[in-house]
PAZAPA-4460 file (N, C-alpha, C; in steps of 0.05 Angstrom, whole numbers, plus 32768, in hexadecimal, padded with zeros to 4 digits):
% residues 84
    n_x    n_y    n_z   ca_x   ca_y   ca_z    c_x    c_y    c_z   seq   type   mol
   7FBA   7F7A   80C1   7FCD   7F74   80AC   7FE2   7F60   80B5     1      M     A
   7FEB   7F62   80CD   8000   7F51   80D7   7FF6   7F34   80D8     2      I     A
   7FDD   7F30   80E0   7FD2   7F15   80E2   7FD0   7F09   80C6     3      V     A
   7FC7   7F19   80B2   7FC5   7F0F   8097   7FE1   7F08   808C     4      L     A
   7FF4   7F1A   8091   800F   7F15   8088   801A   7EFB   8094     5      F     A
   8016   7EF8   80AE   8020   7EE0   80BB   8012   7EC7   80B1     6      H     A
   7FF9   7EC9   80AA   7FEA   7EB1   80A1   7FF5   7EA8   8086     7      R     A
   7FFB   7EBB   8074   8004   7EB3   8059   8022   7EAF   8057     8      F     A
   8032   7EBE   8067   804F   7EBC   8066   8059   7EB8   8083     9      I     A
   805A   7E9F   808B   8062   7E9A   80A6   8080   7E9D   80AA    10      S     A
   8086   7EA8   80C1   80A2   7EAC   80C8   80AD   7E94   80D9    11      G     A
   80C7   7E93   80DA   80D2   7E7D   80EA   80D6   7E87   8107    12      R     A
   80D1   7E76   811B   80D3   7E7E   8137   80EF   7E87   813E    13      P     A
   80F0   7E9C   814F   810A   7EA6   8159   810A   7EA2   8177    14      L     A
   811F   7E98   8182   8121   7E95   819F   810F   7E80   81AB    15      G     A
   810A   7E6B   819C   80F8   7E56   81A5   80DC   7E5A   819C    16      G     A
   80CD   7E44   819C   80B1   7E45   8192   809F   7E55   81A5    17      R     A
   80A4   7E55   81BE   8092   7E62   81D1   8098   7E80   81D5    18      D     A
   80AD   7E8A   81C8   80B4   7EA7   81CD   80A0   7EBA   81BF    19      S     A
   8093   7EB1   81AA   8080   7EC2   819C   808E   7ED4   8187    20      G     A
   80A8   7ED2   8185   80B7   7EE2   8171   80BB   7ED3   8157    21      L     A
   80B7   7EE1   8141   80BA   7ED4   8127   80CD   7EE5   8116    22      L     A
   80DB   7ED7   8104   80ED   7EE4   80F2   80E2   7EE1   80D5    23      D     A
   80DE   7EF7   80C8   80D3   7EF7   80AC   80EA   7EFF   8099    24      Y     A
   80E9   7EF3   8082   80FC   7EFA   806D   80F6   7F16   8063    25      S     A
   810A   7F27   805F   8105   7F42   8056   80FA   7F43   8039    26      S     A
   8100   7F2E   8029   80F5   7F2E   800E   80D7   7F2A   800F    27      S     A
   80CC   7F1B   8022   80AF   7F18   8024   80A3   7F32   802E    28      Y     A
   80B0   7F40   8040   80A6   7F5A   8049   80A5   7F6E   8033    29      L     A
   80B9   7F6F   8022   80BA   7F82   800C   80A4   7F7B   7FF8    30      V     A
   80A1   7F61   7FF2   808C   7F59   7FDF   8070   7F60   7FEA    31      L     A
   806C   7F5B   8004   8052   7F61   8010   804C   7F7F   800E    32      F     A
   8060   7F90   8014   805C   7FAD   8012   8058   7FB6   7FF5    33      M     A
   8065   7FAA   7FE2   8061   7FB1   7FC6   8045   7FAB   7FBD    34      Q     A
   803B   7F94   7FC5   801F   7F8C   7FBD   800C   7F9F   7FCB    35      V     A
   8010   7FA4   7FE5   7FFE   7FB6   7FF4   7FFD   7FD2   7FE8    36      L     A
   8014   7FDD   7FE1   8016   7FF7   7FD6   8009   7FF8   7FBA    37      T     A
   800D   7FE3   7FAA   8000   7FE2   7F90   7FE2   7FE2   7F92    38      A     A
   7FD7   7FD3   7FA6   7FBB   7FD2   7FAA   7FB0   7FED   7FB2    39      V     A
   7FBD   7FFA   7FC5   7FB4   8015   7FCE   7FB6   8029   7FB8    40      F     A
   7FCB   8029   7FA8   7FCE   803B   7F92   7FB8   8038   7F7E    41      S     A
   7FB1   801F   7F78   7F9B   801A   7F65   7F80   8023   7F71    42      S     A
   7F7C   801F   7F8A   7F64   8028   7F97   7F61   8047   7F95    43      L     A
   7F78   8055   7F9A   7F77   8072   7F98   7F6F   807B   7F7C    44      F     A
   7F79   806D   7F67   7F72   8075   7F4C   7F54   806F   7F46    45      L     A
   7F4A   8058   7F50   7F2E   8052   7F4B   7F1B   8065   7F5A    46      M     A
   7F23   806B   7F73   7F13   807E   7F83   7F12   8099   7F76    47      I     A
   7F29   80A2   7F6B   7F29   80BC   7F5E   7F16   80BD   7F46    48      S     A
   7F14   80A8   7F37   7F01   80A8   7F20   7EE5   80AA   7F2A    49      V     A
   7EDE   809C   7F3F   7EC2   809E   7F4A   7EBD   80BA   7F55    50      V     A
   7ED0   80C5   7F63   7ECC   80E0   7F6E   7EC9   80F4   7F58    51      V     A
   7EDA   80F2   7F43   7ED8   8105   7F2D   7EBD   8102   7F1E    52      L     A
   7EB2   80EB   7F1D   7E98   80E6   7F11   7E82   80F5   7F21    53      Y     A
   7E85   80F5   7F3B   7E70   8101   7F4D   7E73   811F   7F50    54      L     A
   7E8A   812B   7F4A   7E8E   8148   7F4E   7E8A   8156   7F33    55      V     A
   7E7A   816C   7F34   7E73   817A   7F1B   7E83   8193   7F15    56      Y     A
   7E89   81A4   7F28   7E98   81BD   7F20   7EB4   81B6   7F16    57      P     A
   7EBB   81C3   7F00   7ED5   81BD   7EF3   7EED   81C4   7F06    58      A     A
   7EEA   81DA   7F14   7F00   81E2   7F26   7F05   81CE   7F3D    59      G     A
   7EEF   81C3   7F47   7EF1   81AF   7F5C   7EFE   8195   7F51    60      A     A
   7EF7   818E   7F38   7F02   8177   7F2C   7F20   817A   7F28    61      R     A
   7F29   8191   7F20   7F46   8196   7F1D   7F55   8193   7F37    62      L     A
   7F49   819E   7F4C   7F55   819B   7F67   7F56   817E   7F70    63      G     A
   7F41   816F   7F6B   7F40   8153   7F72   7F55   8143   7F62    64      I     A
   7F57   8149   7F49   7F6C   813C   7F38   7F88   8140   7F44    65      I     A
   7F8D   8159   7F4C   7FA7   8160   7F58   7FAC   8151   7F72    66      G     A
   7F97   8150   7F83   7F99   8142   7F9D   7F9E   8124   7F99    67      A     A
   7F8F   8118   7F88   7F93   80FB   7F84   7FAD   80F5   7F76    68      F     A
   7FB7   8107   7F65   7FD1   8103   7F59   7FE7   8103   7F6E    69      T     A
   7FE5   8116   7F81   7FF9   8118   7F96   7FF8   80FE   7FA8    70      V     A
   7FE0   80F5   7FAF   7FDD   80DD   7FBF   7FE9   80C5   7FB1    71      I     A
   7FE3   80C2   7F97   7FEE   80AB   7F88   800C   80AD   7F87    72      F     A
   8017   80C5   7F81   8034   80C8   7F7F   8042   80C2   7F99    73      S     A
   8037   80CB   7FAF   8043   80C5   7FC9   8042   80A8   7FD0    74      L     A
   802C   809B   7FCA   802A   807E   7FD0   803D   806E   7FBE    75      S     A
   8040   8076   7FA6   8053   8069   7F93   8070   806E   7F9C    76      Y     A
   8076   8086   7FA3   8091   808D   7FAB   8099   8080   7FC5    77      D     A
   8087   807D   7FD7   808D   806F   7FF1   8097   8053   7FEC    78      L     A
   808C   8046   7FD8   8095   802A   7FD2   80AE   802A   7FC1    79      L     A
   80AD   8036   7FAA   80C3   8033   7F97   80DA   8047   7F9C    80      W     A
   80D5   805D   7FA9   80EA   8070   7FAF   8100   8066   7FC1    81      G     A
   80F8   8053   7FD3   810B   8048   7FE6   811C   8032   7FDB    82      Q     A
   8116   8028   7FC3   8124   8011   7FB8   8139   8019   7FA4    83      Q     A
   813F   8033   7FA1   8153   803C   7F8E   816F   8038   7F98    84      K     A
***
């Protein structure tokens, strides 16, 4: 992930070009994490639909719905809960 981030959003060198240290704008980091969290949240929702399609007992489906709801809520809260 770091290599992809650096490729698309390059930082400015800190302490000279040969030091290997880079400074990134915090707004780019926040934007990157928002996009990443949105992608993972969407994936959790799509995976839950596929899993629910494959599982037949109603009790198991209810448990799976609860588990995926908790996972989605936690991933959403990790991103947006810190920005209040």
